[in-house]
C-alpha positions as CSV (number, residue, x, y, z in Angstrom):
1,X,51.3,134.6,133.2
2,X,53.7,132.4,135.3
3,X,56.5,134.1,136.8
4,X,59.6,132.6,138.5
5,X,61.0,134.4,141.6
6,X,64.4,133.7,142.5
7,X,65.1,133.6,146.1
8,X,68.3,134.7,148.1
9,X,69.2,135.2,151.6
10,X,66.3,134.7,154.2
11,X,63.9,134.2,151.3
12,X,65.3,130.9,150.5
13,X,63.5,129.5,153.4
14,X,60.2,130.1,151.5
15,X,60.8,127.0,149.2
16,X,62.8,123.9,149.0
17,X,64.1,124.9,145.7
18,X,65.9,128.1,145.2
19,X,62.9,129.8,143.6
20,X,59.1,129.9,143.6
21,X,56.7,130.1,140.6
22,X,53.5,131.9,140.9
23,X,50.8,132.5,138.4
24,X,49.9,136.3,138.1
25,X,48.0,138.8,136.0
26,X,49.7,140.4,133.0
27,X,51.0,143.9,133.2
28,X,51.0,144.0,137.0
29,X,53.2,146.1,139.2
30,X,56.1,144.9,141.6
31,X,53.7,146.2,144.4
32,X,51.1,143.7,143.0
33,X,53.7,141.0,142.9
34,X,54.7,141.6,146.4
35,X,51.2,141.3,147.4
36,X,50.6,138.0,145.6
37,X,53.8,136.7,147.3
38,X,52.4,137.8,150.7
39,X,49.2,136.0,149.9
40,X,51.4,132.8,149.2
41,X,53.4,133.0,152.2
42,X,50.3,133.5,154.5
43,X,48.6,130.7,152.9
44,X,51.6,128.5,153.2
45,X,53.2,129.6,156.4
46,X,50.3,131.1,158.4
47,X,52.0,131.2,161.8
48,X,55.4,132.6,160.5
49,X,55.1,136.6,160.6
50,X,58.7,136.9,160.0
51,X,58.3,135.8,156.6
52,X,55.8,138.4,155.7
53,X,58.2,141.0,157.1
54,X,61.0,139.7,154.8
55,X,58.8,140.3,151.7
56,X,57.6,143.7,152.9
57,X,61.2,144.9,153.4
58,X,62.8,143.0,150.3
59,X,63.9,144.6,147.0
60,X,63.0,143.2,143.8
61,X,65.3,142.8,140.6
62,X,64.3,142.2,137.1
63,X,65.7,139.6,134.6
64,X,68.4,141.9,133.9
65,X,69.3,142.3,137.5
66,X,68.3,145.7,137.9
67,X,66.6,146.7,141.2
68,X,63.0,147.9,140.3
69,X,60.6,150.0,142.2
70,X,57.1,149.0,143.6
71,X,55.5,151.0,140.5
72,X,57.5,149.1,137.8
73,X,55.3,147.0,135.5
74,X,55.9,143.6,134.5
75,X,54.8,143.0,130.9
76,X,56.9,140.3,129.4
77,X,59.4,139.5,132.2
78,X,59.1,135.9,133.5
79,X,61.8,136.1,136.1
80,X,62.4,138.3,139.2
81,X,64.7,138.0,142.0
82,X,63.7,138.9,145.5
83,X,66.6,140.2,147.5
84,X,66.0,140.7,151.5
85,X,67.5,143.1,153.4
86,X,70.9,142.0,155.1
87,X,71.7,142.9,158.8
88,X,75.0,143.0,160.2
89,X,76.8,143.9,163.4
């Protein structure tokens, strides 16, 4: 299935758009989505380890804007949001 990942914060640097579209298997977990996204980042930006850290440390929200855990299964949702950690001083 195709999934749209809306990008926020530092993750906006992953694309010229404010989202990415990935083709993923049906009924996979957020952890597997995270791994797919990390593979995409490694292929597109092989020298940028910061982008991988952003994906590793980001939260994901479903299409109802609810934060979901890594074991959450996507069955019908076609939209997620990636929410990177925010640092401040």
